[in-house]
C-alpha positions as CSV (number, residue, x, y, z in Angstrom):
1,X,65.6,89.8,-17.6
2,X,68.0,87.5,-15.7
3,X,66.8,83.9,-15.1
4,X,66.6,82.8,-11.4
5,X,69.4,80.5,-10.1
6,X,68.5,76.8,-10.0
7,X,71.3,75.6,-7.9
8,X,69.4,75.7,-4.5
9,X,66.7,73.4,-5.9
10,X,69.2,71.0,-7.4
11,X,71.1,70.9,-4.2
12,X,67.9,70.0,-2.3
13,X,67.1,67.2,-4.7
14,X,70.6,65.8,-4.4
15,X,70.4,65.8,-0.6
16,X,67.0,64.0,-0.5
17,X,68.3,61.4,-3.0
18,X,71.4,60.9,-0.9
19,X,69.3,60.4,2.3
20,X,67.0,57.9,0.5
21,X,70.0,56.0,-0.8
22,X,71.7,55.9,2.6
23,X,68.4,54.6,4.2
24,X,67.9,52.1,1.5
25,X,71.5,50.9,1.9
26,X,71.0,50.6,5.6
27,X,67.8,48.6,5.2
28,X,69.1,46.3,2.5
29,X,72.7,45.9,3.6
30,X,73.2,46.8,7.2
31,X,69.8,45.7,8.5
32,X,68.7,43.5,5.6
33,X,69.1,40.2,7.5
34,X,67.2,41.6,10.5
35,X,64.2,42.7,8.5
36,X,64.2,39.5,6.4
37,X,64.1,37.4,9.6
38,X,61.2,39.6,10.9
39,X,59.3,39.1,7.7
40,X,59.9,35.4,8.0
41,X,58.7,35.4,11.5
42,X,55.5,37.2,10.8
43,X,52.6,35.9,8.8
44,X,49.0,36.9,8.1
45,X,46.7,34.2,9.5
46,X,43.3,33.9,7.9
47,X,40.8,32.3,10.1
48,X,37.2,31.3,9.3
49,X,34.6,32.7,11.5
50,X,31.9,30.1,11.7
51,X,28.4,31.5,11.3
52,X,26.0,30.6,14.1
53,X,23.2,28.3,12.9
54,X,19.7,29.7,13.3
55,X,17.5,28.6,16.1
56,X,14.6,26.1,15.9
57,X,11.6,26.9,18.1
58,X,8.2,25.6,18.8
59,X,5.1,27.5,17.7
60,X,5.2,29.8,20.7
61,X,9.0,30.6,20.4
62,X,10.4,28.1,22.9
63,X,13.9,27.4,21.7
64,X,14.5,23.7,20.9
65,X,17.9,24.0,19.0
66,X,20.5,26.8,19.2
67,X,24.2,27.4,19.1
68,X,26.3,28.0,22.1
69,X,29.9,29.3,22.3
70,X,32.6,26.7,23.0
71,X,36.1,27.9,23.9
72,X,38.3,25.7,21.7
73,X,42.0,25.0,21.6
74,X,43.5,25.0,18.1
75,X,47.0,24.3,16.8
76,X,47.9,26.7,13.9
77,X,50.9,26.9,11.6
78,X,54.1,28.3,13.1
79,X,57.6,28.6,11.8
80,X,58.7,27.0,15.1
81,X,56.7,23.8,15.4
82,X,55.6,22.5,18.8
83,X,58.5,20.5,20.2
84,X,58.3,17.4,22.4
85,X,58.5,19.5,25.6
86,X,55.6,21.6,24.3
87,X,53.6,18.5,23.4
88,X,54.1,17.1,26.8
89,X,53.0,20.3,28.5
90,X,50.0,20.8,26.2
91,X,49.0,17.1,26.7
92,X,49.0,17.6,30.5
93,X,47.0,20.9,30.4
94,X,44.3,19.5,28.1
95,X,44.4,15.9,29.2
96,X,45.2,14.7,25.7
97,X,47.1,11.7,24.4
98,X,50.5,13.1,23.2
99,X,50.2,11.1,20.0
100,X,47.0,13.0,19.2
101,X,48.9,16.3,19.6
102,X,51.7,15.1,17.4
103,X,49.2,14.1,14.6
104,X,47.7,17.5,14.8
105,X,51.2,19.1,14.5
106,X,52.0,17.0,11.5
107,X,48.9,18.2,9.8
108,X,50.4,21.7,9.8
109,X,53.6,20.6,8.0
110,X,53.6,21.8,4.4
111,X,55.5,18.7,3.4
112,X,52.8,16.4,4.8
113,X,49.6,18.4,4.3
114,X,47.9,20.1,1.4
115,X,46.3,22.6,3.8
116,X,49.0,23.5,6.3
117,X,47.5,26.8,7.3
118,X,44.1,25.5,8.3
119,X,43.8,25.4,12.1
120,X,43.5,21.9,13.7
121,X,41.1,21.6,16.7
122,X,42.6,20.0,19.7
123,X,39.9,20.2,22.3
124,X,36.6,22.1,22.7
125,X,34.7,23.2,25.8
126,X,37.8,24.2,27.6
127,X,37.4,24.9,31.3
128,X,38.5,28.2,32.8
129,X,41.5,26.5,34.3
130,X,42.6,25.0,31.0
131,X,42.3,28.4,29.3
132,X,44.4,30.1,32.0
133,X,47.0,27.4,31.9
134,X,47.4,27.9,28.1
135,X,47.6,31.7,28.3
136,X,50.3,31.4,31.0
137,X,52.4,29.1,28.9
138,X,52.1,30.5,25.4
139,X,55.9,31.0,25.2
140,X,56.3,27.2,25.4
141,X,53.3,26.5,23.2
142,X,54.0,28.0,19.8
143,X,51.0,27.7,17.4
144,X,48.4,27.1,20.2
145,X,45.4,29.4,19.9
146,X,42.1,29.5,21.9
147,X,39.0,31.0,20.5
148,X,35.2,30.6,20.8
149,X,33.3,28.6,18.1
150,X,29.6,27.9,17.9
151,X,28.5,24.4,18.9
152,X,25.0,23.1,18.3
153,X,22.9,22.5,21.4
154,X,19.6,20.9,22.0
155,X,18.5,22.2,25.4
156,X,15.3,20.2,25.8
157,X,12.1,21.6,27.3
158,X,12.1,23.1,30.8
159,X,8.8,21.4,31.6
160,X,10.1,18.0,30.6
161,X,13.5,17.6,32.5
162,X,13.1,13.8,32.3
163,X,13.4,14.0,28.5
164,X,16.6,16.2,28.5
165,X,18.2,16.5,25.0
166,X,15.9,13.7,23.6
167,X,13.1,16.2,23.4
168,X,11.7,16.2,19.8
169,X,15.0,14.6,18.7
170,X,13.6,12.8,15.7
171,X,12.0,16.0,14.4
172,X,14.9,18.4,15.1
173,X,17.5,15.9,13.8
174,X,21.2,16.4,14.5
175,X,24.3,18.1,13.1
176,X,27.7,16.5,13.0
177,X,30.6,16.4,10.5
178,X,29.1,13.4,8.8
179,X,25.9,15.2,7.8
180,X,22.5,16.4,9.1
181,X,19.1,14.9,9.7
182,X,15.6,16.1,10.5
183,X,14.7,19.8,10.2
184,X,18.4,20.5,10.6
185,X,18.8,18.9,7.1
186,X,15.7,19.9,5.2
187,X,15.9,23.5,6.3
188,X,19.7,23.8,6.2
189,X,19.4,26.2,3.2
190,X,19.6,28.2,1.1
191,X,15.9,27.9,0.6
192,X,13.8,28.7,-2.4
193,X,10.5,30.0,-1.2
194,X,7.8,32.1,-2.9
195,X,10.2,32.7,-5.8
196,X,13.0,34.1,-3.8
197,X,16.1,32.7,-2.1
198,X,16.6,33.1,1.6
199,X,19.0,31.7,4.2
200,X,18.0,28.6,6.1
201,X,19.5,27.5,9.4
202,X,23.0,27.6,7.9
203,X,24.5,31.1,7.9
204,X,27.4,32.5,5.9
205,X,30.9,32.1,7.5
206,X,33.0,35.2,8.0
207,X,36.8,35.8,7.6
208,X,39.3,37.2,10.1
209,X,42.9,38.0,9.1
210,X,45.3,38.6,11.9
211,X,49.1,39.2,12.0
212,X,50.9,36.6,14.1
213,X,54.5,36.2,15.1
214,X,56.8,33.2,14.4
215,X,55.1,31.4,17.3
216,X,51.7,31.8,15.9
217,X,50.7,34.4,18.4
218,X,48.7,37.5,17.4
219,X,50.9,40.6,17.4
220,X,49.5,43.2,19.8
221,X,48.4,46.3,18.0
222,X,48.7,44.8,14.6
223,X,45.7,45.6,12.3
224,X,42.9,43.0,12.1
225,X,40.7,42.7,9.0
226,X,37.3,41.0,9.6
227,X,34.3,40.1,7.6
228,X,31.7,39.2,10.3
229,X,29.6,36.0,9.8
230,X,26.0,36.2,8.8
231,X,23.9,34.1,11.3
232,X,21.3,31.6,10.0
233,X,17.6,32.3,10.1
234,X,15.2,30.9,12.7
235,X,12.9,28.0,11.8
236,X,9.6,28.2,13.8
237,X,7.8,24.8,14.0
238,X,4.1,24.0,14.3
239,X,5.1,21.8,17.2
240,X,3.6,22.6,20.6
241,X,6.2,21.9,23.2
242,X,3.7,21.2,25.9
243,X,1.8,18.6,23.8
244,X,5.1,17.1,22.6
245,X,6.3,16.6,26.1
246,X,3.1,14.7,27.0
247,X,3.3,12.7,23.8
248,X,6.9,11.5,24.5
249,X,6.3,10.8,28.2
250,X,2.9,9.0,27.7
251,X,4.3,6.8,24.9
252,X,7.4,5.9,26.9
253,X,5.5,5.2,30.1
254,X,2.9,3.1,28.3
255,X,5.6,1.0,26.6
256,X,7.4,0.5,29.9
257,X,4.2,-0.6,31.5
258,X,3.3,-3.0,28.7
259,X,6.6,-4.8,29.2
260,X,5.6,-5.6,32.8
261,X,2.0,-6.5,32.0
262,X,0.8,-10.1,31.3
263,X,-1.2,-10.5,28.0
264,X,-2.2,-14.0,27.0
265,X,0.3,-15.5,29.4
266,X,3.3,-13.4,28.4
267,X,4.8,-9.9,28.6
268,X,4.5,-7.8,25.4
269,X,7.9,-6.8,24.1
270,X,6.8,-3.3,23.0
271,X,10.2,-2.5,21.5
272,X,9.1,0.5,19.3
273,X,6.3,2.9,19.2
274,X,5.2,6.2,17.7
275,X,2.6,9.0,18.2
276,X,1.4,11.7,15.8
277,X,-1.0,14.6,16.6
278,X,-2.3,16.7,13.6
279,X,-4.3,19.8,13.5
280,X,-7.3,18.6,11.6
281,X,-8.2,21.7,9.6
282,X,-4.7,22.7,8.5
283,X,-2.4,19.5,8.6
284,X,0.0,21.2,11.1
285,X,1.9,18.7,13.2
286,X,1.4,19.5,16.9
287,X,3.3,16.5,18.3
288,X,5.3,13.6,16.9
289,X,7.1,11.1,19.2
290,X,9.1,8.0,18.4
291,X,10.5,5.4,20.8
292,X,13.3,4.4,21.4
293,X,14.8,7.9,21.1
294,X,18.3,9.4,21.3
295,X,20.1,12.6,22.3
296,X,21.2,14.7,19.3
297,X,23.7,16.5,21.6
298,X,25.9,13.4,21.3
299,X,26.3,14.2,17.6
300,X,26.6,17.9,17.9
301,X,29.6,17.6,20.2
302,X,31.6,15.8,17.5
303,X,32.0,19.2,15.8
304,X,34.9,19.9,18.1
305,X,36.6,16.4,17.9
306,X,39.2,15.0,15.6
307,X,39.1,11.3,15.0
308,X,42.2,11.0,17.2
309,X,40.7,12.7,20.2
310,X,39.3,10.9,23.3
311,X,36.0,12.7,22.7
312,X,35.6,11.0,19.3
313,X,36.0,7.6,20.8
314,X,33.3,8.5,23.4
315,X,31.0,9.5,20.5
316,X,31.7,6.2,18.8
317,X,30.7,4.3,21.9
318,X,27.5,6.3,22.2
319,X,26.7,5.8,18.5
320,X,27.2,2.1,18.8
321,X,24.7,2.0,21.7
322,X,22.1,3.5,19.3
323,X,22.8,1.1,16.5
324,X,23.9,-2.2,18.2
325,X,20.3,-3.5,17.9
326,X,19.2,-2.7,14.3
327,X,15.7,-4.0,15.0
328,X,15.1,-1.1,17.3
329,X,16.0,1.5,14.8
330,X,16.8,4.1,17.5
331,X,17.7,6.8,15.1
332,X,14.7,6.1,12.9
333,X,11.6,8.2,13.2
334,X,9.0,5.4,13.5
335,X,6.2,7.9,12.9
336,X,7.4,8.0,9.3
337,X,9.0,4.5,8.9
338,X,7.0,2.1,11.0
339,X,5.0,0.6,8.1
340,X,2.9,-2.3,9.5
341,X,-0.6,-3.7,9.1
342,X,-2.9,-1.5,11.1
343,X,-5.7,-4.0,11.9
344,X,-9.1,-2.7,12.6
345,X,-8.2,0.9,12.3
346,X,-8.6,0.3,8.6
347,X,-12.2,-0.8,8.9
348,X,-13.6,2.7,8.3
349,X,-12.3,2.4,4.7
350,X,-14.1,-0.9,4.2
351,X,-17.2,0.6,5.7
352,X,-17.1,3.5,3.3
353,X,-16.5,1.1,0.4
354,X,-19.6,-0.8,1.4
355,X,-21.7,2.3,1.7
356,X,-20.5,3.7,-1.6
357,X,-21.3,0.5,-3.5
358,X,-24.6,-0.1,-1.8
359,X,-23.5,-3.3,-0.1
360,X,-24.7,-1.9,3.2
361,X,-26.6,1.0,4.7
362,X,-25.9,2.3,8.1
363,X,-28.9,0.5,9.5
364,X,-28.5,-2.8,7.7
365,X,-27.6,-5.7,10.0
366,X,-25.4,-8.6,8.9
367,X,-25.2,-12.0,10.5
368,X,-22.1,-12.8,12.5
369,X,-22.1,-16.4,13.6
370,X,-18.5,-16.2,14.8
371,X,-16.8,-17.1,11.5
372,X,-16.6,-16.2,7.8
373,X,-16.2,-18.8,5.1
374,X,-15.0,-18.7,1.5
375,X,-14.8,-22.0,-0.1
376,X,-13.1,-24.4,2.3
377,X,-11.4,-21.6,4.2
378,X,-12.9,-20.3,7.4
379,X,-11.8,-17.1,9.2
380,X,-12.4,-16.9,13.0
381,X,-12.6,-13.4,14.5
382,X,-11.5,-12.3,17.9
383,X,-15.2,-12.4,19.0
384,X,-15.3,-16.2,19.2
385,X,-19.0,-16.2,19.8
386,X,-19.7,-13.6,17.2
387,X,-21.5,-10.2,17.4
388,X,-25.0,-11.4,16.6
389,X,-26.5,-9.2,13.9
390,X,-24.7,-5.8,14.2
391,X,-25.3,-2.7,12.1
392,X,-22.5,-0.4,11.1
393,X,-22.4,1.6,14.3
394,X,-22.3,-1.6,16.4
395,X,-19.7,-3.3,14.2
396,X,-17.3,-0.3,14.5
397,X,-17.9,0.1,18.2
398,X,-17.2,-3.6,19.0
399,X,-14.8,-4.2,16.0
400,X,-16.8,-7.1,14.6
401,X,-14.5,-8.8,12.1
402,X,-17.1,-10.9,10.4
403,X,-19.2,-7.9,9.6
404,X,-16.3,-6.3,7.8
405,X,-15.2,-9.6,6.2
406,X,-18.7,-9.7,4.7
407,X,-18.7,-6.0,3.6
408,X,-15.2,-6.1,2.1
409,X,-15.8,-9.4,0.3
410,X,-19.0,-8.2,-1.3
411,X,-17.8,-4.7,-2.1
412,X,-14.5,-6.0,-3.6
413,X,-10.9,-5.0,-3.3
414,X,-11.1,-2.4,-6.1
415,X,-13.8,-0.5,-4.3
416,X,-11.9,-0.6,-1.0
417,X,-8.7,0.6,-2.7
418,X,-10.6,3.4,-4.5
419,X,-12.0,4.8,-1.3
420,X,-8.8,4.4,0.7
421,X,-6.7,6.2,-1.9
422,X,-8.7,9.4,-1.3
423,X,-7.5,9.4,2.3
424,X,-3.8,9.2,1.3
425,X,-3.3,5.5,1.9
426,X,-1.9,4.9,-1.6
427,X,0.5,7.7,-2.2
428,X,1.4,8.8,1.3
429,X,0.8,12.1,3.2
430,X,2.9,14.4,1.0
431,X,5.0,15.6,4.0
432,X,7.9,17.7,2.7
433,X,9.4,19.1,5.9
434,X,10.9,15.8,7.0
435,X,12.6,13.1,4.9
436,X,12.1,9.4,5.3
437,X,8.4,8.8,5.1
438,X,8.0,5.3,3.5
439,X,5.4,4.7,0.8
440,X,2.2,3.0,2.1
441,X,1.1,-0.4,1.0
442,X,-2.6,-0.2,0.1
443,X,-3.8,-3.7,-0.7
444,X,-4.7,-4.1,-4.3
445,X,-4.3,-6.4,-7.2
446,X,-1.5,-4.4,-8.6
447,X,0.4,-4.3,-5.3
448,X,0.3,-8.0,-4.7
449,X,1.4,-8.7,-8.3
450,X,4.3,-6.3,-7.9
451,X,5.4,-7.7,-4.5
452,X,4.9,-11.4,-5.2
453,X,4.2,-11.9,-8.9
454,X,1.0,-13.7,-7.9
455,X,-2.6,-12.8,-8.9
456,X,-5.2,-11.6,-6.4
457,X,-7.5,-14.2,-4.8
458,X,-10.7,-13.9,-2.8
459,X,-9.0,-14.6,0.5
460,X,-6.8,-11.6,0.0
461,X,-9.9,-9.4,0.0
462,X,-11.1,-10.9,3.3
463,X,-7.7,-10.2,5.0
464,X,-7.5,-6.7,3.5
465,X,-11.0,-5.7,4.7
466,X,-9.8,-5.7,8.3
467,X,-6.4,-4.0,7.7
468,X,-4.4,-7.2,7.4
469,X,-2.8,-8.9,4.4
470,X,-1.0,-6.5,2.1
471,X,-2.1,-3.4,3.9
472,X,0.7,-1.6,5.7
473,X,0.8,2.1,6.8
474,X,2.7,4.4,9.0
475,X,1.4,6.4,12.0
476,X,1.5,9.7,10.2
477,X,-0.5,8.1,7.3
478,X,-3.1,6.9,9.7
479,X,-3.2,10.3,11.5
480,X,-3.9,11.9,8.1
481,X,-6.5,9.3,7.3
482,X,-8.5,10.0,10.5
483,X,-8.1,13.7,10.1
484,X,-9.6,13.4,6.7
485,X,-12.4,11.3,8.0
486,X,-13.2,14.0,10.5
487,X,-13.8,16.8,7.9
488,X,-13.8,15.2,4.5
489,X,-10.8,17.3,3.5
490,X,-7.2,16.0,3.3
491,X,-4.4,18.4,4.1
492,X,-0.7,18.0,3.6
493,X,1.0,17.6,7.0
494,X,3.6,20.2,7.7
495,X,6.0,20.9,10.6
496,X,7.5,24.2,9.7
497,X,5.3,27.2,10.4
498,X,7.6,30.1,9.3
499,X,11.2,31.3,8.6
500,X,12.2,34.3,10.6
501,X,15.3,36.5,10.6
502,X,17.5,36.6,13.7
503,X,15.7,39.8,14.6
504,X,12.3,38.2,14.4
505,X,11.1,39.4,11.0
506,X,8.9,36.9,9.3
507,X,10.6,36.1,5.9
508,X,8.2,33.3,4.9
509,X,5.0,31.8,6.2
510,X,3.8,28.3,5.5
511,X,0.2,28.0,4.3
512,X,-2.0,25.0,4.8
513,X,-2.4,23.0,1.6
514,X,-5.6,21.2,0.8
515,X,-4.7,18.1,-1.2
516,X,-8.2,16.8,-2.0
517,X,-11.7,16.7,-0.8
518,X,-13.2,13.2,-0.4
519,X,-15.6,12.3,-3.1
520,X,-18.1,10.6,-0.9
521,X,-21.6,11.6,0.4
522,X,-21.4,13.4,3.7
523,X,-24.1,11.0,5.1
524,X,-21.7,8.1,4.5
525,X,-18.9,9.9,6.4
526,X,-21.2,10.8,9.2
527,X,-22.3,7.2,9.6
528,X,-18.7,6.1,10.0
529,X,-18.0,9.0,12.4
530,X,-21.0,7.9,14.5
531,X,-19.6,4.4,14.7
532,X,-16.2,5.8,15.8
533,X,-17.9,7.8,18.6
534,X,-19.5,4.6,19.8
535,X,-16.0,3.1,20.2
536,X,-15.4,5.4,23.2
537,X,-19.0,5.3,24.5
538,X,-21.4,3.4,26.5
539,X,-24.1,2.4,24.0
540,X,-27.2,1.0,25.8
541,X,-29.2,0.9,22.5
542,X,-27.0,-1.8,21.0
543,X,-28.5,-5.2,20.2
544,X,-28.9,-7.8,22.9
545,X,-26.0,-10.0,21.8
546,X,-23.6,-7.1,21.5
547,X,-21.8,-5.5,24.5
548,X,-22.9,-1.9,24.9
549,X,-19.3,-0.8,25.6
550,X,-17.1,0.3,22.8
551,X,-13.6,-1.2,22.6
552,X,-12.0,2.1,23.8
553,X,-14.7,3.0,26.4
554,X,-12.6,2.5,29.5
555,X,-10.0,5.1,28.6
556,X,-12.6,7.8,27.9
557,X,-15.5,6.9,30.2
558,X,-15.2,9.9,32.4
559,X,-14.2,12.4,29.7
560,X,-17.6,13.9,28.9
561,X,-18.4,14.5,32.6
562,X,-14.9,15.8,33.4
563,X,-14.8,18.2,30.5
564,X,-18.3,19.5,31.2
565,X,-17.4,20.2,34.9
566,X,-14.0,21.9,34.1
567,X,-14.5,23.5,30.7
568,X,-18.3,24.0,30.7
569,X,-18.6,21.9,27.5
570,X,-18.7,18.2,26.7
571,X,-15.7,16.8,24.9
572,X,-16.4,13.5,23.1
573,X,-13.8,11.5,21.1
574,X,-14.3,9.5,17.9
575,X,-11.8,6.6,17.7
576,X,-10.9,3.2,16.5
577,X,-8.8,0.4,18.1
578,X,-6.7,-1.9,16.0
579,X,-4.9,-5.1,16.6
580,X,-2.6,-6.3,13.8
581,X,-2.2,-10.0,14.2
582,X,1.4,-11.3,13.8
583,X,2.9,-14.7,13.9
584,X,4.1,-14.4,17.5
585,X,2.4,-11.3,18.8
586,X,0.1,-8.4,17.9
587,X,0.8,-4.8,17.2
588,X,-1.4,-2.2,18.8
589,X,-3.0,0.8,17.0
590,X,-5.3,3.5,18.2
591,X,-6.6,6.4,16.0
592,X,-8.9,9.2,17.1
593,X,-10.1,12.7,16.5
594,X,-11.6,15.2,19.0
595,X,-14.0,16.8,19.7
596,X,-16.5,14.6,17.8
597,X,-18.8,17.5,17.0
598,X,-16.1,20.1,16.2
599,X,-12.9,18.3,15.1
600,X,-9.6,20.0,16.0
601,X,-7.0,17.3,16.5
602,X,-6.3,13.8,15.0
603,X,-4.2,11.3,16.8
604,X,-2.5,8.0,15.8
605,X,-0.7,5.8,18.3
606,X,1.2,2.6,17.3
607,X,3.2,0.3,19.5
608,X,4.9,-2.8,18.0
609,X,4.2,-6.2,19.7
610,X,2.0,-4.5,22.3
611,X,-0.8,-7.1,22.6
612,X,-3.7,-5.1,21.2
613,X,-4.9,-1.7,20.2
614,X,-6.9,-0.5,23.2
615,X,-4.3,-1.9,25.5
616,X,-1.5,-0.1,23.6
617,X,-2.8,3.2,22.6
618,X,-6.1,4.3,24.2
619,X,-4.7,5.8,27.3
620,X,-1.9,7.5,25.4
621,X,-4.5,9.2,23.2
622,X,-6.5,10.1,26.3
623,X,-3.5,11.9,27.8
624,X,-3.1,13.9,24.6
625,X,-6.7,14.9,24.5
626,X,-6.5,16.0,28.2
627,X,-3.3,18.0,27.5
628,X,-4.8,19.7,24.4
629,X,-7.9,20.9,26.2
630,X,-6.2,21.7,29.5
631,X,-7.7,18.9,31.5
632,X,-6.0,17.0,34.3
633,X,-3.9,14.5,32.5
634,X,-5.0,10.9,32.9
635,X,-2.1,8.5,33.9
636,X,-1.2,6.0,31.2
637,X,-0.2,3.4,33.7
638,X,-0.9,2.6,37.3
639,X,1.2,4.6,39.8
640,X,2.8,7.1,37.3
641,X,2.3,10.8,36.7
642,X,2.1,11.3,33.0
643,X,2.5,15.1,33.1
644,X,1.8,18.0,35.4
645,X,-1.1,20.2,34.4
646,X,-0.3,22.4,31.4
647,X,-2.0,25.3,29.8
648,X,-4.6,24.3,27.2
649,X,-3.5,24.2,23.6
650,X,-7.0,24.4,22.3
651,X,-8.2,27.9,21.4
């Protein structure tokens, strides 16, 4: 059989090869330079797609921190760098210093920069007019690109417009190129919870690759590759926005009032202050305020600045205003860092030491002649005439120093320290959600030796028994102390309630953590609570020498009747005033829990150089009790409105 002819197939192959060779020759020889230039003029630009940070909300979902889109002008690498004419044009459009634009351009030169393909931000939050002007002049602005980027925003609370971005600032913290603080830092993530790893506030950046021409402009119709960013998770706080607003406003208003008041012939300075409100039976932080405060938006805006931009200089000016007086510690959360002597708010610890050692019983009366003497040293209390012969209830209600000098001296410093350590006053609260809590100073032989190298002497015990001497605690430590007094159980304070996905799924839920139960008879605790109730009460059964009015009575006198009329139940408050005597002035402390017969919240108020405890903090605490139970909020100073009526927080 004759084999088929192969010449048609061979001819076809030769023709195809000839066409390919001709085309290859055309591309490489005839049009080679054209295509080479086009290749040089086009480049794949890889851009980072910043992941939006997760939101921070209060316990009911009110947003306190979030990201917002900011249209930002960038300069990107281009084979045709921005010339002087383009620099002048761009400077006019964006109102920038030409030198700032030149420095940005130089950062994109391979000979000057190790990362020439990384976009350099020029200006963020462009107006619509600026965006239009750039788009209309792109031919003259090679390498200029506009795109949205997320910027952190602290919108404040709608019911507290007077507080603006300062709302809960010390708790939320801030985000800026130099770092993070507050919840923004501790829950930045990734987080290890319940044996698994989840995202925190910080998400995962995405990537976008686009083809651009020699002027750095995206080529229309060119393929775009994108890996979208993964947003951060939502952090839901235990904070109640309504109560937080009242806490901040009441503290600020009271401090402002104190500076105008006359106490012992002069105006209190009241430079700093703090408030803490804890949920007694869980340790949840319902409110925490610190004065002076700041606006974290000032820091957030720096995300779009270079150090050569006018915005950066504006930030530096604002930052200096926060730090020019270090004594104020504007950026410091005084609820965690204000470690001072707490005065008479410590007397409950001395009382419990006296009860536990048998030095006193609740009914035992001690002589108070108006002084206490050890050797040749005599201590004179603020009651110059003395309290007569008070028992424990009367001594707490009227804050009789000599009574507690006697109890503390006889019980001894070791017994006092042993009791107080059960309330967290030796090791601190155990707070994990915020950094910065300073270690308390609980007066003891060991502490004095460590601080001074000197041994303990009897006079140290006398001072320590009324919260002076080597005792020094923070507002959150005192809030935990009084919360523990209210129930006999000490819980770890916490600020974060849960971590949620952007879609609202609960990924992790915080659980209250019981740290310890107080190892003291319930009868002893109840005796001290009874004395704290007398602080806010009219007590006609008191002895003839003693005043029947507790030191905090005036701020709470109408509360039982008002609460009964509005709520149908009587709200009574157990409290203690404290004045920590200084060389030139006195710090004011006020601690409380409410209701007396069903404890729900514990409060600590501290104002530096305020003149006294009741003067400083009693009305602030009253405003918080009112807000919590949905009562009309008592003004903290004459002629001011502390807060409009709010929905009750109490269940």
